[in-house]
C-alpha positions as CSV (number, residue, x, y, z in Angstrom):
1,M,136.5,104.6,123.6
2,K,136.3,106.7,120.2
3,R,137.1,103.4,118.4
4,L,134.1,101.5,120.0
5,V,131.4,104.0,118.5
6,P,132.2,103.0,114.8
7,I,132.1,99.3,116.1
8,A,128.6,99.6,117.8
9,I,127.1,101.3,115.0
10,A,128.2,99.0,112.3
11,L,127.2,96.0,114.4
12,S,123.7,98.1,115.0
13,L,123.2,98.5,111.5
14,T,124.0,94.5,110.8
15,I,121.7,93.6,113.3
16,L,118.8,95.8,111.9
17,L,119.4,94.9,108.5
18,A,119.7,90.8,109.3
19,S,116.2,91.5,111.1
20,I,115.0,92.9,107.7
21,A,116.3,90.1,105.8
22,V,114.7,87.4,108.1
23,A,111.5,89.0,107.7
24,Q,111.2,88.8,104.1
25,G,109.2,85.5,103.8
26,G,106.1,85.5,101.8
27,V,103.6,83.7,99.7
28,S,105.6,81.8,96.9
29,I,102.8,79.6,95.2
30,A,99.1,80.2,95.3
31,H,96.3,78.5,93.8
32,L,92.7,77.9,94.0
33,S,90.8,74.3,94.1
34,D,87.5,72.5,95.0
35,T,89.6,70.5,97.6
36,P,91.8,71.3,100.1
37,D,94.7,69.7,98.3
38,G,93.4,69.8,94.6
39,P,94.8,71.1,91.4
40,A,94.9,74.8,90.4
41,M,91.3,75.8,89.0
42,T,90.0,79.2,87.9
43,Q,86.5,78.0,86.8
44,F,84.0,76.5,89.5
45,P,80.6,75.2,88.6
46,S,77.5,76.6,89.8
47,G,76.4,76.2,93.3
48,T,80.0,76.0,94.6
49,T,79.8,76.2,98.5
50,V,83.6,76.2,99.3
51,V,86.7,77.4,97.3
52,Y,90.0,76.5,98.8
53,A,92.9,79.1,98.8
54,I,95.8,76.8,98.7
55,F,99.5,78.5,99.3
56,E,103.0,78.0,100.2
57,Y,104.9,80.2,102.7
58,A,108.4,80.6,103.3
59,D,110.7,82.2,105.9
60,M,108.1,83.6,108.0
61,T,108.6,85.1,111.4
62,G,105.2,85.2,113.1
63,E,103.8,87.4,109.9
64,S,100.2,87.6,108.8
65,I,98.9,86.4,105.6
66,K,95.3,87.3,104.9
67,V,93.2,85.7,102.4
68,R,90.4,87.9,101.2
69,V,87.8,87.1,98.8
70,Y,85.9,89.9,96.8
71,D,82.9,89.7,94.5
72,N,82.9,91.4,90.9
73,Y,81.7,94.7,92.8
74,G,84.3,95.1,95.2
75,S,82.8,93.9,98.2
76,I,84.5,91.5,100.7
77,L,82.9,88.2,100.8
78,F,85.7,86.5,103.0
79,D,88.6,87.8,105.1
80,Q,90.7,85.7,107.1
81,P,94.0,86.8,108.3
82,Q,96.5,84.1,109.9
83,D,99.8,84.3,111.6
84,Y,102.6,82.0,110.1
85,T,106.1,80.9,111.3
86,G,108.5,79.0,109.1
87,S,107.9,77.6,106.0
88,G,104.9,75.1,105.0
89,T,101.6,75.1,103.3
90,D,98.2,76.0,103.9
91,S,94.5,75.4,102.6
92,V,92.2,77.8,103.7
93,A,88.4,77.1,102.9
94,T,86.6,80.3,101.7
95,T,82.7,80.4,101.9
96,T,80.3,83.2,101.9
97,S,77.3,84.3,104.3
98,E,75.0,83.1,101.7
99,G,76.4,79.6,101.9
100,Y,77.1,79.3,98.3
101,F,79.2,81.3,95.8
102,P,76.5,82.8,93.1
103,D,77.5,82.8,89.4
104,G,80.1,85.6,88.6
105,R,83.5,86.6,88.8
106,Y,85.7,86.8,91.8
107,V,89.1,87.9,93.3
108,T,91.2,86.4,95.9
109,N,93.9,88.3,97.2
110,F,96.9,87.0,99.2
111,Y,98.1,89.8,101.7
112,L,101.2,90.1,103.3
113,G,100.7,92.4,106.1
114,E,99.0,95.5,104.2
115,Y,100.2,94.6,100.7
116,V,98.8,92.3,98.1
117,G,101.4,89.4,97.6
118,R,99.0,87.5,95.0
119,T,95.8,88.0,93.0
120,I,93.8,85.3,91.5
121,I,90.7,86.1,89.4
122,W,88.3,83.1,89.0
123,N,84.7,82.5,88.1
124,V,81.7,80.5,89.3
125,G,79.2,79.1,86.5
126,E,79.6,80.1,82.9
127,P,82.4,82.6,82.1
128,V,81.2,86.3,81.3
129,A,83.0,88.4,79.3
130,Q,84.3,91.2,81.5
131,P,85.9,94.4,80.4
132,V,89.4,94.7,81.0
133,A,90.2,96.7,84.1
134,T,92.8,99.6,84.0
135,P,95.6,98.4,86.3
136,T,96.1,100.6,89.5
137,T,99.4,102.2,90.3
138,V,101.0,100.8,93.2
139,S,101.9,102.9,96.2
140,P,105.1,104.7,96.5
141,A,105.6,103.0,99.6
142,A,105.3,99.5,98.2
143,N,107.4,100.3,95.4
144,I,110.2,101.7,97.7
145,Y,109.8,98.8,99.9
146,S,110.1,96.5,96.7
147,Q,113.4,98.1,95.7
148,V,114.9,98.1,99.1
149,K,114.0,94.6,99.5
150,D,115.4,93.6,96.4
151,F,118.9,95.6,95.9
152,A,119.6,97.8,98.8
153,V,119.4,95.5,101.7
154,P,121.8,93.1,100.1
155,A,124.2,95.6,99.1
156,A,124.2,97.5,102.5
157,A,124.6,94.2,104.0
158,I,127.8,93.5,102.5
159,V,129.1,97.0,102.9
160,L,128.3,96.7,106.8
161,I,130.2,93.5,106.9
162,I,133.0,95.2,105.4
163,L,132.8,98.2,107.7
164,V,132.6,95.8,110.9
165,A,135.6,93.7,109.6
166,W,137.6,96.9,109.2
167,A,136.6,98.2,112.6
168,I,137.5,95.3,114.2
169,Y,140.8,95.2,112.3
170,R,141.6,98.7,113.5
171,M,141.0,97.8,117.1
172,L,142.9,94.9,117.1
173,T,146.0,96.5,115.5
174,A,145.8,99.9,117.4
175,R,147.4,98.3,120.4
């Protein structure tokens, strides 16, 4: 019975890490355009009524990607979450309640869960010189998540695979 405890723990941790690894999909490529499958644009003409947020997603497992458009004052003009599974491309038509985007600067964020995955700054009308914004700090949770995702998960998976192999070997040779 004592021999089964390390095996059970190792298998549980392996399943947990595999679940985390599978859930690490996201937005790989994103751009804006004036047509659903158009080229990347960041400058749109005055009177633009629809801006398409086009993105590719990969390895999603029922996870939410939210497209949110802000005006130059930080007000939310468009907010649409949608769940995705698998890999593919989507084009989300962003609009405003006014029926058009007034001349000015806008920001489109692609959120993966609670975190911003991509940000695109764009203009409608003539480009206006804007002061450079001071970057905001990323939350400690986002930094920890990024570090775990990029380094610790693969390392821990390798260690757990070795541990499981060792536990099975010990169980088989103990007889």
